C-alpha positions as CSV (number, residue, x, y, z in Angstrom):
1,M,0.0,-0.1,0.0
2,G,1.3,3.5,-0.9
3,L,2.0,6.3,1.5
4,Q,-1.0,8.2,0.5
5,Q,-3.3,5.3,1.1
6,K,-1.7,4.7,4.5
7,A,-2.1,8.4,5.3
8,Y,-5.8,8.5,4.4
9,R,-6.5,5.2,6.2
10,S,-4.7,6.5,9.3
11,A,-6.6,9.8,9.1
12,G,-9.8,7.9,9.0
13,W,-9.0,5.9,12.1
14,S,-7.7,8.9,13.8
15,G,-10.9,10.9,13.0
16,L,-13.0,8.1,14.3
17,S,-11.0,8.2,17.6
18,G,-11.5,11.9,17.7
19,M,-15.3,11.7,17.3
20,I,-15.7,9.0,19.9
21,S,-13.3,10.5,22.5
22,N,-14.8,13.9,22.0
23,S,-18.4,12.7,22.2
24,L,-17.5,10.9,25.5
25,E,-15.8,14.0,26.9
26,L,-18.7,16.2,26.0
27,L,-21.1,13.6,27.5
28,K,-19.0,13.6,30.6
29,Y,-19.3,17.4,30.9
30,I,-23.1,17.2,30.2
31,V,-23.5,14.7,33.1
32,L,-21.2,16.2,35.6
33,A,-22.3,19.9,35.0
34,R,-25.6,18.9,36.6
35,L,-23.9,17.1,39.5
36,L,-21.0,19.4,40.3
37,S,-20.6,23.3,40.7
38,P,-18.7,25.7,38.4
39,G,-16.2,25.9,41.4
40,D,-15.4,22.2,41.0
41,F,-14.6,22.6,37.4
42,G,-12.5,25.6,38.3
43,L,-10.5,23.7,40.8
44,L,-9.9,20.9,38.2
45,A,-8.7,23.5,35.7
46,M,-6.3,25.0,38.2
47,A,-4.6,21.6,38.8
48,M,-4.8,20.5,35.1
49,V,-3.0,23.6,33.9
50,I,0.1,22.5,35.8
51,I,-0.3,18.8,35.0
52,S,-0.8,19.5,31.3
53,I,2.5,21.6,31.2
54,G,4.3,18.7,33.1
55,R,3.0,16.1,30.7
56,I,4.7,17.8,27.7
57,F,8.0,17.2,29.4
58,A,7.3,13.7,30.6
59,D,8.6,12.0,27.4
60,G,11.9,14.0,27.5
61,G,10.9,15.8,24.3
62,T,12.1,12.8,22.2
63,S,8.8,11.4,20.8
64,N,8.8,13.5,17.7
65,A,12.6,13.0,17.4
66,V,11.9,9.3,16.9
67,I,9.6,10.2,14.1
68,H,11.9,12.7,12.4
69,F,15.0,10.5,12.5
70,R,14.0,7.6,10.2
71,N,15.8,4.7,11.9
72,Q,16.8,3.9,15.5
73,T,18.6,0.9,16.9
74,G,17.2,-1.1,19.8
75,R,19.9,0.3,22.0
76,Q,18.9,3.9,21.1
77,L,15.2,3.1,21.8
78,S,16.1,1.6,25.1
79,T,18.1,4.7,26.1
80,L,15.1,6.9,25.1
81,F,12.7,4.7,27.1
82,W,14.7,5.1,30.3
83,I,15.1,8.8,29.7
84,N,11.3,9.1,29.5
85,I,10.9,7.1,32.8
86,L,13.5,9.3,34.5
87,A,11.7,12.5,33.2
88,G,8.2,11.3,34.3
89,F,9.2,10.5,37.9
90,T,11.4,13.6,38.2
91,L,8.4,15.7,37.1
92,Y,6.1,14.1,39.5
93,G,8.5,14.8,42.3
94,I,8.6,18.5,41.2
95,V,4.8,18.7,41.1
96,F,4.5,16.9,44.5
97,F,6.8,19.3,46.3
98,T,5.6,22.4,44.6
99,A,2.0,21.7,45.0
100,P,1.6,23.9,48.2
101,F,3.2,26.8,46.2
102,F,0.5,26.6,43.5
103,A,-2.3,26.3,46.1
104,S,-1.0,29.5,47.6
105,F,-0.8,31.1,44.2
106,Y,-4.5,30.4,43.6
107,G,-5.5,30.9,47.1
108,E,-7.2,27.4,47.1
109,P,-5.7,24.8,49.4
110,E,-7.6,22.0,47.6
111,V,-5.3,22.5,44.6
112,S,-2.4,21.0,46.5
113,R,-4.2,17.7,47.1
114,L,-5.4,17.6,43.5
115,L,-1.9,18.2,42.1
116,R,-0.3,15.5,44.3
117,L,-3.0,13.0,43.3
118,G,-3.3,14.0,39.5
119,G,0.5,14.2,39.2
120,V,0.8,10.5,39.0
121,I,-0.4,10.9,35.4
122,L,3.2,12.1,34.5
123,P,5.2,8.9,35.1
124,V,2.3,6.8,33.9
125,Y,2.3,8.8,30.6
126,A,6.0,8.6,30.3
127,A,6.0,4.8,30.5
128,G,3.9,4.3,27.4
129,A,5.2,7.3,25.4
130,I,7.9,5.4,23.4
131,Y,5.4,2.7,22.5
132,E,2.8,5.2,21.4
133,V,5.2,7.1,19.2
134,M,6.4,3.8,17.6
135,L,2.7,3.1,16.6
136,R,2.4,6.7,15.2
137,K,5.6,6.3,13.2
138,T,4.3,3.2,11.4
139,L,0.8,4.8,11.0
140,S,-0.8,2.1,13.1
141,F,-3.7,4.2,14.0
142,K,-6.2,1.4,14.2
143,Y,-4.8,0.2,17.4
144,I,-4.3,3.7,18.7
145,T,-8.0,4.5,18.0
146,I,-9.2,1.3,19.8
147,S,-7.0,2.1,22.8
148,E,-8.0,5.7,23.0
149,C,-11.7,4.9,22.7
150,T,-11.6,2.2,25.3
151,S,-9.6,4.4,27.7
152,A,-11.9,7.3,27.2
153,T,-14.9,5.0,28.0
154,L,-13.3,3.9,31.2
155,G,-12.5,7.4,32.2
156,F,-16.1,8.5,31.4
157,A,-17.5,5.7,33.6
158,T,-15.1,6.5,36.4
159,A,-16.2,10.2,36.5
160,V,-19.9,9.5,36.5
161,V,-19.8,6.7,39.1
162,L,-17.7,8.8,41.5
163,A,-19.6,11.9,40.9
164,L,-22.9,10.1,41.7
165,S,-21.2,8.8,44.8
166,G,-20.5,12.4,46.0
167,W,-16.7,12.6,45.2
168,G,-17.1,16.1,43.8
169,V,-14.0,17.4,42.0
170,Y,-12.1,14.2,42.7
171,S,-14.4,12.4,40.3
172,L,-12.9,14.6,37.6
173,I,-9.3,14.0,38.6
174,W,-9.7,10.3,38.9
175,S,-11.3,10.3,35.4
176,H,-8.1,11.7,34.0
177,I,-5.9,9.2,36.0
178,V,-7.9,6.2,34.8
179,T,-7.9,7.4,31.2
180,A,-4.1,8.0,31.2
181,S,-3.2,4.7,33.0
182,S,-5.4,2.5,30.8
183,L,-4.1,4.1,27.6
184,S,-0.4,3.6,28.6
185,L,-1.2,0.0,29.6
186,F,-2.7,-0.7,26.1
187,Y,0.4,0.8,24.4
188,I,2.8,-1.1,26.5
189,A,0.9,-4.4,26.1
190,N,1.1,-4.0,22.4
191,G,4.6,-2.8,22.2
192,L,6.1,-5.6,24.3
193,R,5.1,-8.1,21.7
194,T,7.7,-6.7,19.2
195,W,10.2,-4.8,21.3
196,R,11.3,-4.8,25.0
197,P,13.5,-2.2,26.5
198,A,16.9,-3.5,27.5
199,F,18.8,-2.3,30.6
200,R,21.1,-0.1,28.6
201,F,21.6,3.6,28.9
202,A,23.9,5.2,26.3
203,P,23.1,9.0,26.1
204,G,26.0,9.4,23.6
205,E,24.2,7.4,21.0
206,V,21.0,9.5,21.2
207,R,22.7,12.9,21.3
208,S,21.0,14.1,18.1
209,H,17.6,12.9,19.5
210,I,18.2,14.7,22.8
211,S,19.3,17.9,21.0
212,F,16.1,17.8,18.8
213,G,14.1,16.7,21.8
214,L,15.2,19.6,24.1
215,Y,14.0,22.1,21.6
216,Q,10.9,20.1,21.0
217,M,10.3,19.8,24.8
218,G,10.7,23.5,25.2
219,D,8.6,24.3,22.2
220,R,5.7,22.1,23.3
221,G,5.9,23.3,26.9
222,L,5.8,26.9,25.8
223,G,2.9,26.0,23.4
224,V,0.8,24.5,26.2
225,Y,1.8,27.3,28.4
226,A,0.8,29.9,25.8
227,T,-2.7,28.2,25.4
228,R,-3.2,27.6,29.2
229,I,-1.9,30.8,30.6
230,D,-5.4,32.2,30.3
231,Q,-6.7,29.7,32.9
232,L,-3.7,30.2,35.1
233,I,-4.3,33.9,35.3
234,I,-8.2,33.7,35.4
235,G,-7.9,31.3,38.3
236,R,-5.4,33.7,40.1
237,F,-7.4,36.9,39.6
238,F,-11.0,35.8,39.3
239,G,-11.4,32.6,41.4
240,P,-12.7,29.1,40.8
241,D,-16.3,30.1,40.0
242,I,-15.5,32.3,37.0
243,L,-12.7,29.9,35.9
244,G,-15.2,27.0,36.0
245,A,-17.5,28.9,33.6
246,Y,-14.6,29.8,31.4
247,H,-13.3,26.2,31.6
248,L,-16.8,24.9,30.4
249,A,-16.9,27.4,27.6
250,Y,-13.4,26.4,26.6
251,H,-14.2,22.8,26.5
252,L,-17.4,23.3,24.5
253,V,-15.8,25.6,21.9
254,L,-12.1,25.0,21.7
255,F,-12.2,21.3,22.5
256,P,-12.5,20.5,18.7
257,I,-9.2,22.1,18.0
258,S,-7.5,20.8,21.2
259,R,-8.5,17.2,20.3
260,L,-9.4,16.9,16.6
261,S,-6.4,19.0,15.3
262,P,-3.8,17.0,17.0
263,L,-5.5,13.8,15.6
264,L,-5.0,15.1,12.1
265,N,-1.6,16.5,12.9
266,R,-0.1,13.4,14.3
267,V,-0.9,11.7,11.0
268,A,0.5,14.6,9.0
269,L,3.9,14.7,10.9
270,P,5.2,11.2,10.0
271,V,3.9,11.7,6.4
272,F,5.5,15.1,6.0
273,S,8.8,13.9,7.6
274,S,9.0,11.1,5.1
275,R,8.9,13.7,2.3
276,Q,10.8,16.4,4.2
277,D,13.1,17.2,1.2
278,N,10.3,17.7,-1.4
279,D,8.9,21.2,-0.9
280,A,6.3,20.7,-3.7
281,I,4.7,17.7,-1.9
282,L,4.9,19.5,1.5
283,R,3.1,22.5,0.0
284,N,0.3,20.4,-1.5
285,G,0.0,18.3,1.6
286,Y,-0.1,21.4,3.9
287,L,-2.9,23.0,1.9
288,K,-4.9,19.8,1.8
289,L,-4.5,19.6,5.6
290,M,-5.6,23.1,6.1
291,R,-8.7,22.8,3.9
292,A,-9.6,19.5,5.6
293,M,-9.3,21.1,9.1
294,M,-11.3,24.2,8.0
295,S,-14.1,22.0,6.5
296,I,-14.4,19.8,9.6
297,I,-13.6,22.1,12.6
298,A,-14.7,25.7,11.7
299,P,-18.4,24.8,11.4
300,L,-18.2,23.6,15.0
301,F,-16.9,26.9,16.2
302,L,-19.5,28.9,14.3
303,L,-22.4,26.6,15.4
304,A,-21.4,26.9,19.0
305,A,-21.4,30.7,18.8
306,L,-24.8,30.8,17.0
307,T,-26.6,28.4,19.3
308,A,-24.9,29.2,22.7
309,P,-27.9,30.9,24.4
310,W,-29.9,27.7,24.0
311,L,-27.3,25.0,23.6
312,V,-25.7,25.6,27.0
313,P,-28.8,25.4,29.1
314,L,-30.0,22.4,27.0
315,L,-26.8,20.4,27.7
316,F,-25.6,21.6,31.1
317,G,-28.6,23.1,32.8
318,G,-28.8,26.4,34.7
319,G,-26.1,28.4,36.3
320,W,-23.8,28.8,33.3
321,E,-24.8,32.2,32.0
322,L,-21.2,33.5,32.0
323,A,-20.2,30.6,29.8
324,I,-22.9,31.6,27.3
325,Q,-21.4,35.1,27.1
326,L,-17.9,33.9,26.6
327,I,-18.6,31.3,23.8
328,P,-18.8,33.8,20.8
329,L,-15.4,35.2,21.8
330,M,-14.0,31.8,22.3
331,A,-15.1,30.8,18.8
332,V,-13.2,33.6,17.2
333,V,-10.1,32.6,19.2
334,G,-10.6,29.1,18.0
335,L,-10.8,30.0,14.3
336,F,-7.5,31.8,14.3
337,R,-5.8,29.0,16.4
338,M,-7.1,26.5,13.9
339,L,-5.5,28.4,11.0
340,G,-2.1,28.5,12.7
341,N,-2.3,24.9,14.1
342,P,-0.8,22.9,11.1
343,S,2.3,25.0,10.8
344,G,4.2,23.0,13.4
345,N,4.1,19.9,11.2
346,I,6.1,21.7,8.5
347,V,8.6,23.1,11.0
348,L,9.3,19.6,12.6
349,A,9.3,17.8,9.3
350,K,12.1,20.2,8.2
351,G,13.9,19.5,11.5
352,R,13.7,23.1,12.7
353,A,12.8,22.4,16.3
354,R,14.8,25.4,17.4
355,L,12.7,27.7,15.3
356,L,9.5,26.4,16.8
357,F,10.9,26.7,20.3
358,L,11.8,30.4,19.7
359,W,8.4,31.1,18.2
360,N,6.6,29.7,21.1
361,L,8.9,31.4,23.5
362,G,7.8,34.7,22.0
363,A,4.1,33.7,21.9
364,A,4.3,32.7,25.6
365,V,5.8,36.1,26.6
366,V,3.2,38.0,24.6
367,S,0.3,35.9,25.8
368,T,1.4,36.5,29.4
369,V,1.5,40.2,28.9
370,V,-1.9,40.2,27.2
371,F,-3.6,38.1,29.8
372,L,-2.1,40.0,32.8
373,T,-3.3,43.2,31.1
374,G,-6.8,41.9,30.6
375,A,-7.0,40.5,34.1
376,H,-7.0,44.0,35.5
377,Y,-10.2,44.8,33.6
378,S,-12.5,41.7,33.1
379,V,-12.5,38.2,31.6
380,F,-14.2,39.7,28.5
381,M,-11.4,42.3,28.0
382,L,-8.9,39.4,28.5
383,L,-10.5,37.5,25.6
384,W,-10.7,40.5,23.3
385,L,-7.0,41.2,23.8
386,Y,-6.3,37.5,23.1
387,I,-8.2,37.6,19.9
388,G,-5.9,40.4,18.7
389,A,-2.9,38.5,19.7
390,N,-4.1,35.4,17.8
391,V,-4.6,37.5,14.6
392,I,-1.0,38.6,14.8
393,Y,0.2,35.0,15.7
394,F,-1.5,33.7,12.5
395,I,-0.1,36.3,10.1
396,V,3.5,36.3,11.4
397,G,3.6,32.6,12.0
398,Q,2.2,31.7,8.5
399,S,5.0,33.9,7.0
400,I,7.9,32.5,9.2
401,L,6.9,29.0,9.9
402,V,5.4,27.9,6.7
403,N,5.7,30.2,3.7
404,R,9.5,30.7,4.1
405,L,10.3,27.0,4.8
406,I,8.5,25.5,1.9
407,A,8.4,28.4,-0.5
408,L,4.6,28.8,-0.3
409,Q,3.4,32.2,-1.6
410,W,0.6,34.1,0.3
411,S,-1.4,34.4,-2.9
412,R,-1.5,30.5,-3.3
413,F,-2.4,30.1,0.3
414,L,-5.3,32.7,0.1
415,R,-6.5,31.2,-3.1
416,S,-6.7,27.8,-1.3
417,I,-8.7,28.9,1.7
418,L,-10.8,31.9,0.5
419,P,-13.5,29.8,-1.2
420,L,-14.0,27.9,2.1
421,V,-14.0,31.1,4.0
422,S,-16.8,32.4,1.7
423,V,-18.9,29.2,2.2
424,L,-18.6,29.5,5.9
425,A,-19.5,33.1,5.9
426,V,-22.6,32.5,3.7
427,S,-23.7,29.6,6.0
428,C,-23.1,31.7,9.1
429,L,-25.0,34.7,7.8
430,A,-28.0,32.6,6.7
431,S,-28.2,30.9,10.1
432,W,-27.8,34.3,12.0
433,L,-30.7,35.9,10.0
434,Y,-32.9,32.9,10.7
435,R,-31.9,33.0,14.4
436,V,-33.0,36.8,14.6
437,W,-36.4,35.7,13.1
438,A,-36.8,32.5,15.0
439,E,-36.2,34.2,18.5
440,G,-39.6,35.9,18.0
441,V,-41.5,32.7,17.2
442,P,-44.0,32.0,20.1
443,Y,-43.4,28.3,20.3
444,S,-39.6,28.5,20.1
445,N,-37.6,26.8,22.9
446,E,-34.1,25.5,23.5
447,I,-34.4,22.3,21.5
448,F,-36.2,24.0,18.6
449,L,-33.9,26.9,18.3
450,T,-30.7,24.8,18.6
451,A,-31.8,22.2,16.2
452,S,-33.3,24.5,13.6
453,I,-30.3,26.9,13.5
454,A,-27.8,24.0,13.3
455,S,-29.9,22.3,10.6
456,L,-30.2,25.5,8.4
457,F,-26.4,25.9,8.7
458,L,-25.8,22.4,7.5
459,I,-28.4,22.6,4.8
460,V,-26.5,25.6,3.4
461,Y,-23.0,24.5,4.2
462,L,-22.9,20.9,3.0
463,P,-23.8,21.3,-0.7
464,L,-21.5,24.3,-1.0
465,V,-18.5,22.6,0.8
466,W,-19.1,19.4,-1.4
467,R,-18.6,21.5,-4.5
468,L,-15.2,22.7,-3.2
469,Q,-14.0,19.6,-1.5
470,S,-15.5,16.8,-3.7
471,E,-12.2,16.2,-5.4
472,L,-10.4,15.6,-2.1
473,I,-13.3,13.5,-0.8
474,R,-13.2,11.3,-3.9
475,E,-9.4,11.0,-3.6
476,V,-9.7,9.8,0.0
477,F,-12.5,7.4,-0.9
478,Q,-10.6,5.9,-3.9
479,A,-7.5,5.5,-1.7
480,L,-9.6,3.6,0.9
481,M,-11.2,1.5,-1.7
482,I,-7.8,0.6,-3.2
483,K,-6.8,-0.6,0.3
484,D,-10.0,-2.6,0.7
485,K,-9.6,-4.2,-2.7
486,M,-6.0,-5.1,-1.8
487,N,-7.2,-6.8,1.4
488,H,-9.9,-8.7,-0.5
489,A,-7.4,-9.9,-3.0
490,G,-5.2,-11.0,-0.2
491,Q,-7.9,-13.1,1.3
């Protein structure tokens, strides 16, 4: 099977994983929002900001190095495995002993206990990291999908059972622990059948991996920091209740890009890396990835913004009025973050981890200044300033991280995405005009307004996007059919 067929097949499995995992995550929030308070979600967000940043460092930054460098010996893989283990336990120790500091920073003593419990995710994740990246490198996304969906189901069940038993915020943190633990166990169980780490530690043989990984680790850490500093500062200045509403709005709106985009990107990176010396192929692949992400993810942002006043009470019940007001601004942030998201694949495929590190270092500094400034006014001003920052990130990042590296002209990039932007704008305008009219209908309610606005959007959007994307859709379908025919012939 050719690389293109493998890529499409992997993207299909990865997309399926995203849909199931995202649905379970949304369902978890729907159930728990009626059992827990906004403050509980705020406390979780305070702890998970720190754990999420720590998780980036838990693989020693070497995962993408394994993908970028095409061949590794067993001795090198063993060394990288033990580096991951050491990094995971070291990070847990740091989190454990600094937990009281973060509790003091937030003014919430409960955060210390949550960090010390949830921090076990770091060594657990580190243990399975090398096995997961080996599956990604060989595009074995069927097994990854099954593992992720099963783990997400176990995490969902844990959260619901514990919440119903009165565990409060701890039902949320245990859900994350169970999900991470089961996922690592699945990866390890599969990986041990083909490769077992030896008791060998030869850092000199993985010097290039470590060098690449240090920049990648710094880059990813800064990237997570830049996208989570808002919750860190909101928790510090506004408290758990406002952070809880913000956290819910974040998950409802930005969850697609935080979960679906990485699913597409993790297929794209090994594919791009295998063609890292061919700029023409990289340009074509990048533009296809961008159009695919816009087609799938952008409608979710727009629909969330259009239906927020009725969707939030319908899904989560009362008490989330602030989240309703924040969602439209979140949607704008999400649109610009989506546009800038695929650029990292190009930079890493080209082996320019240092460039990505420096970019995210600058973004982290700017984001910190933006959020600290906004925090002196209101959470709404904070988001407006963040929208402006994301516009700048996209324009400058596209020029430096993509266009310059693969000789992509702005004119070609705009010609590629503007038709989709037009389709999205027409669909959004039609739905908004209908929304203005439907709000005055006497028998309108939450279900009617949410369903009718979303239905009209899709009725307008799907035929138009089909005209633009039909060639890509047929290409994917034909590639999958080739795979299926080959399997049938083999049987």
